[in-house]
N, C-alpha and C positions, 0 to 999 in steps of 0.2 A: 473523595471516592478512590478506592484502590481496586485495580482489576488484576486478578491472578489467572495466568494462563496456564491451565492444567496440562501436564505433559511436556512443558518447555521449561527447562532449568535455567536457560540464560537468554539474552537478547539475540545472540548469534542464531540459536535455533529458530527463533521466531522470525528473524529476518530471512533466513533460508527458506522458510515456509511460503514466503510471498515472492520468491525469485520467479521472474517470468509472468507475474500476474499484474493486471491493471489495477491501480489503487486510486482512492479518491483522497484528496487533502480537504479536510473540513475547516481550515483556517488555523489549526494549531498543530495537527499531526496527520500522518497518512493513516488511513482506516480502510478495511475491508480489502478483498482481493478477488479479481474477476478474470474470467478466461479470455474475454474479448474486450476491446476497447469500446465497442458499441453498448455493451452491457453496462460497462463502468460509466460511460457518458450518460445513459438512461437514468441510472440511479443517482449519479451525481447531480443531475438536474432535479429529480425528485426530492432528494434530501438536502438541496441548496448547498452543495459542496462548492469549493473554490476552483479546484483543478483536478485533472485526470492525468496519470503518467504510468509508464511501464517500469516496474521494480527490476533491477538487475542486481543480483548478490555479488559482492566483491569479498572473495575469501581472504584476501590480505588485511582488510579492515574488520570484516565480519559484519559489515553493514550493507544496506541496499543503497544504490544511486538510482536516480530516476531520469528517464529520458522520454522523449517524444511527448512532452507535456502539452496539455490543452487547457487553457484558462477558461472559465465559465463566466 
């Protein structure tokens, strides 16, 4: 299955979109972006995710790094 993000021409733009958001790791990749950790934890538990972490965009690499990780 291929997913196309309309409006994003490259990975860098997509990564920037999640800067400062709480994300869920589903076992293979980071998905979704939430404003609060509590909200991300709620959905992570409901969707059986593996971890929640805060995404921080690094302009030098064009990628997000993840901090304050909570494993489920």
